[in-house]
C-alpha positions as CSV (number, residue, x, y, z in Angstrom):
1,M,-27.9,6.2,-68.1
2,S,-26.9,3.4,-70.5
3,N,-23.2,3.7,-69.8
4,G,-23.7,2.8,-66.1
5,R,-22.5,6.1,-64.9
6,H,-24.6,8.2,-62.5
7,T,-24.8,11.9,-63.1
8,P,-26.0,13.5,-59.9
9,Y,-27.2,16.7,-61.6
10,P,-28.0,15.9,-65.2
11,N,-30.0,19.0,-65.9
12,L,-28.6,21.4,-63.3
13,I,-27.8,24.2,-65.8
14,S,-31.2,24.0,-67.5
15,E,-32.9,24.0,-64.1
16,L,-30.8,26.9,-62.9
17,W,-31.7,29.0,-65.9
18,M,-35.4,28.4,-65.3
19,M,-35.1,29.7,-61.7
20,V,-33.5,33.0,-62.6
21,D,-35.7,35.9,-63.7
22,A,-33.1,38.7,-63.3
23,P,-30.2,38.9,-65.6
24,I,-27.3,36.5,-65.4
25,L,-23.8,38.0,-65.6
26,M,-21.1,35.7,-67.1
27,T,-17.5,36.6,-67.7
28,S,-14.7,35.3,-69.9
29,F,-11.2,36.5,-70.1
30,Q,-8.6,37.4,-72.8
31,P,-5.8,34.9,-73.3
32,W,-3.2,35.4,-70.5
33,R,-0.2,33.5,-71.8
34,A,1.8,34.5,-74.8
35,H,1.3,31.1,-76.6
36,Q,-2.5,31.1,-76.1
37,V,-4.6,32.1,-79.1
38,E,-7.9,31.9,-77.1
39,N,-9.1,31.6,-73.6
40,S,-11.2,28.4,-72.9
41,S,-13.8,30.3,-71.0
42,N,-14.4,32.7,-73.9
43,V,-14.5,29.7,-76.4
44,L,-17.1,27.9,-74.2
45,L,-19.4,30.9,-73.8
46,A,-19.2,31.8,-77.5
47,G,-20.1,28.2,-78.3
48,L,-23.1,28.3,-75.9
49,A,-24.2,31.6,-77.3
50,R,-24.0,30.3,-80.9
51,A,-26.0,27.2,-79.9
52,G,-28.7,29.3,-78.3
53,A,-27.9,27.6,-75.0
54,L,-27.7,30.8,-72.9
55,P,-30.8,32.3,-71.5
56,P,-32.0,35.5,-73.2
57,N,-31.3,37.6,-70.1
58,T,-27.6,36.7,-70.1
59,V,-25.1,39.6,-69.9
60,W,-21.8,38.3,-71.2
61,L,-18.6,40.3,-70.5
62,S,-16.4,38.9,-73.2
63,E,-12.6,38.8,-73.1
64,L,-12.1,40.7,-69.9
65,V,-8.5,42.0,-69.6
66,V,-6.4,39.8,-67.3
67,N,-5.7,42.5,-64.7
68,F,-6.4,42.3,-61.0
69,E,-7.5,46.0,-60.8
70,L,-9.3,46.5,-64.1
71,A,-11.2,43.2,-64.4
72,P,-13.0,43.5,-61.0
73,A,-13.8,47.2,-61.7
74,R,-15.5,46.3,-65.0
75,V,-17.4,43.4,-63.4
76,I,-18.6,45.5,-60.4
77,N,-19.6,48.3,-62.8
78,Q,-21.8,45.8,-64.8
79,I,-23.2,44.4,-61.6
80,C,-24.4,47.9,-60.7
81,V,-25.8,48.5,-64.2
82,H,-27.6,45.2,-64.7
83,R,-28.3,44.0,-61.1
84,P,-27.9,40.3,-61.9
85,Q,-29.3,37.7,-59.7
86,L,-26.4,35.4,-60.6
87,V,-22.8,36.1,-61.5
88,I,-20.6,33.4,-63.0
89,C,-16.9,34.3,-63.3
């Protein structure tokens, strides 16, 4: 790299997508503090989706409720439905 920094995994995400044939399940959550307008995970995934940077077999659980009982139940349900090879929470 021209800035002198070494990036050990420059294309890790691109390479990871190429290896995965089954769906990828990704999650993002609702804002969980009163002053938050958005959750950064939701903003990031929305930006990647708009840019076409997510693989076509991505299942995105957008704005999961921040609840220790409901969120895992919804994720587990979607794992059973889609049988993803990779889950990123």
